[in-house]
N, C-alpha and C positions, 0 to 999 in steps of 0.2 A: 919222400920224407923235407920235414922243413927245416930250414938253418936251426930253430929254435926246437926242434921236437933233438936234434942231435945232442944240443947243450944242455937240455936237461932231462935226459936220457938216465936210468938207471945205471951206479957207477959201478955196477960190474960186469956191463957190455959196453964191445969196442965197436969205437966209431973211428968211420971215415970221414973226411972233409968233403962237403959239397960245395958247390958253386954256387953264389949268393944272387937270387935271380936280379934280370937288369929292373922290373919294373920296382917304383917307389915302395911298394910292400915289404919287400924282399929284403932290402937295405934298412930299415926299419925294424922288422921284425928281429933282425942279426941283433941290432942293437939291444934290443930289447933284454936280450940275457941278462944284459948287466944288472936288469933290476930285477928278475928272479933271484939273482945268485944271493945277496943278503936277508933274503928270505928263506932260500935252504939253508945257508949256513946258520941263521938265526934260530930254524927248527932243532936244526941236526943239536946245537948247542944245548937246547933246554931238554930234547931226550938223554943227549949223553950224560947231562946235569944228573939229572934222573938217576939214572944208573948208578951212579958214585954214591947212590945214599940207599942203596936198592939192598943192604943186609938187614934192613929194618923188616923186610917180607917173613925171614924165616921166622918170626915169630908165631906166624898165624898157622905153621901145624909141617909138617915133613913134607906132605904131597903139594902143597904149594910152594913150599919153599923150590921143589925141586924141577917146577915148573918154567923156573926163567922167564917170569912175567914181566918183570925191569924190560930185557931184551925181547921178547915181543915186543913192547912197546916201541924199541929204540929202534928196531926190523921194519917192523910194519906200519910204524909212522915214517920211516925217512922212506921208504918205497913210494908211500903215500900219496906225499910231498912231490914226488919226485913225476909221481903218476897225472895227478893234479895239475902240474904246472905242462906237463908236456899236453894234456889233453885241449887245454885253454889255449896253447900255445897254437896248437892245430885247428881248433875253431877258430879262434883270432883271426892266424892268416889265410883260414876258407874262404871268411865273411869279408872280411879286407880286397880280397881281389875279386868278389863278388862287385861291394863299392866302388871299387876304382873302374872296374866294366861299365856300371851304371854313371857312374860320373863322367865320365871320357864320352860314352853315347848321348851327353846329357849338355856337353859344350865345355866340361870341367878341363883346364887345362892339366899336364902334367907338370905343370910346375908348381897350383893350387894345392895338387893332390899331394906333392910332398914338404910343400908348407905345412898342410895340415899335421902331416905326419910326422916331420919333424920339430912341430910345434911343442914347446913346454907344457903344456894341460896334456898333450898325447899322452906322452912319458909317463904324467904324474898322474893320468890317467891309467895306467900301465899298472903302476908300481903297487897301485888300487885294485886293481882288478888280481894280481898277483897272493898279496894278503890276502882277500876274499876267498881265493881259490883254496885258501887251505884252513876253511874253513866250513867244508863241505865234504860229504864222499859221494853224492848225487852228480851223473855227469849231468842230467837236463837243467842243474842249475851254473853249472861252468860254461852251458850252450850259452846260456843268460847273460853272464857275464861279456861274451864274444861279440854277441850280441848289442849288447848296450856300447861296447867300443865302438863297435862297427857301423852301427846306425849313428853315433855321434860327429865321427868323421864327416860321415855322408851329411848330414845337416849343418857340420860346423859348429857344429854344440859344442864343445871338450868341456867347457866351466867344469873343476876339481870337485866346485862345493856341493851341484847338483846331481856328480854323474856319484859320486862318494853315499849321495846318501840311496842313490838305486842300485849302484852296487850289491851294497849292506842290506838291503829289500831283495835284490834276488837271488841270495842263500840262502835266508832264510823264512820268506816266503812259500810255503806248499803248492803243488800244481792245483789245489781244491783253490787256492787266494787268487791265484791267478782268472781262474775262468771265473769264479765267484766277480771279480774285477772289471771282467770281458760282457760278463754280463749285466753287471748294470750298465757299462757304457755305452754295452748296446743301447738301451732305453735311457739313457740321460744326453748322450754325449751334444747331440744338438742344443740342448738348455745351454751349455756353455758358452756360445755365442755373444749372451748377453755377460759375461763375466770378462769375455777377451774384450769387447768393442765399449763396455761400460753404457750400455743402452740406457734409457728413461724407464724406470720400474724395476731396474731389478737391484736389490738380489730378492725383493716380495713379488715378484711375477715367477720368478725359480723357485724361493719355498714352495708355491701352489705347486704349481709342477711337480715337483720332487714329491711331493704327498700323493697327487693321484696317480702319478706315474708307477712310484710305488706298490703300491694296492694294486697295478695290472702285473707289475714283475713278481708280487708273492705267490699270483696264480699258476704262473708261469716257470718259477726256480726250479721246478720237478724235475724240469723235460733235460739239465744242464747231465743230470747223471740216467743210470739204470733204473726201472723200480723198483723199491726196495734198496737202493742203496745211499739215498739221499737222508738226513735228517736234521733237526731245529738246531740241536747242538751245533752240529759241524757248520750251520751255515752262519748261526751266532759265531762259534769263533773266529773265522774269516772276517766277517767282517770286522771284527774287535784287532785282530794284526793289521787290515788294511789301515784303518783307522789310525792305529798307531805312529802309521808309515806317512801318515796324510794325505792318503789319496782319494779319500774319501773322510764325509763328516756328516755328527748328527744332526736331523732335522727335528724339529719340533713335532711332535704327532699330533692327529688328528681323532682327539680321541673317542669319536665315532665312529670309525672308521678302524681305528689300529688298538691292535690287543698286545697287552701286555708282552713286551720280546720280540713285535716286529716295527719298533721305530726306523723310520723312515732312514736311511745315507745318500748325502746325495757325493754325486762326482764331481772330485777336484780335478784342477787345472795339471799337475803332478802325477794323478792320477792316469791322465789322457797319455798323458807322456810318458810314464813307465811302459803304457802297453805299446805304444808307440816306437820305444824303443826294445822292445823285445821281437818287433816285428822283423819274418823271414826276410830277406833280401833277396830280390827276384834281378837275374840279370845276368 
């Protein structure tokens, strides 16, 4: 069990001290506990404040008043906060350990790894992840947060501004949204080379290619799901959510080939970067 697990475990459990790992990851995870504590305190303060005004529920009727709804929220909310931070700590420590091995195998020094983990940017990113972890009840979204943190260390790209937006997307996007983004990326990733290099003819050539590839993608999109599981409304909803995060952008349709509601969307660099940060770490 990691140090972070022990620190954020439920209050009714007795814990015994453990030695901190000698690797750079172990020390940073231990230090990060101080970032999680304010989130716990804030969450507890909110639910306790709610309890003080809970007498107003009695007017809803004797059955409801006897259920202790306010106490349910207080107990379940506090337990979920602890559970989420514990799960986030486990997933982050596991991902960072794998990143450490990968970096060492590629010649990155221990001192460089320590420098990244001890940076203020990384501490700010962990604080952001802790706060976002309070906004979901789904374990797969907590894992997304851990991967974004760990891959940021691997790439030495820990700017809080960009990671803040990614973490918000990580807890708000549905699984289907990520699949749709992966689908679009698999068809359009090569088109981003023009944007990165500012080659001649971009973005006009890019627009033309997006329109053409979009038509091909429409014929393939059903392969994302089992027969009968996919519908146009679901597809459009995902496109709308991805667009709101700046991962894709609408492109003027070719009205001779695009039907209403099937307007093309082009993959943006932030969308590709988001997928890169969600990638599993091997090593």
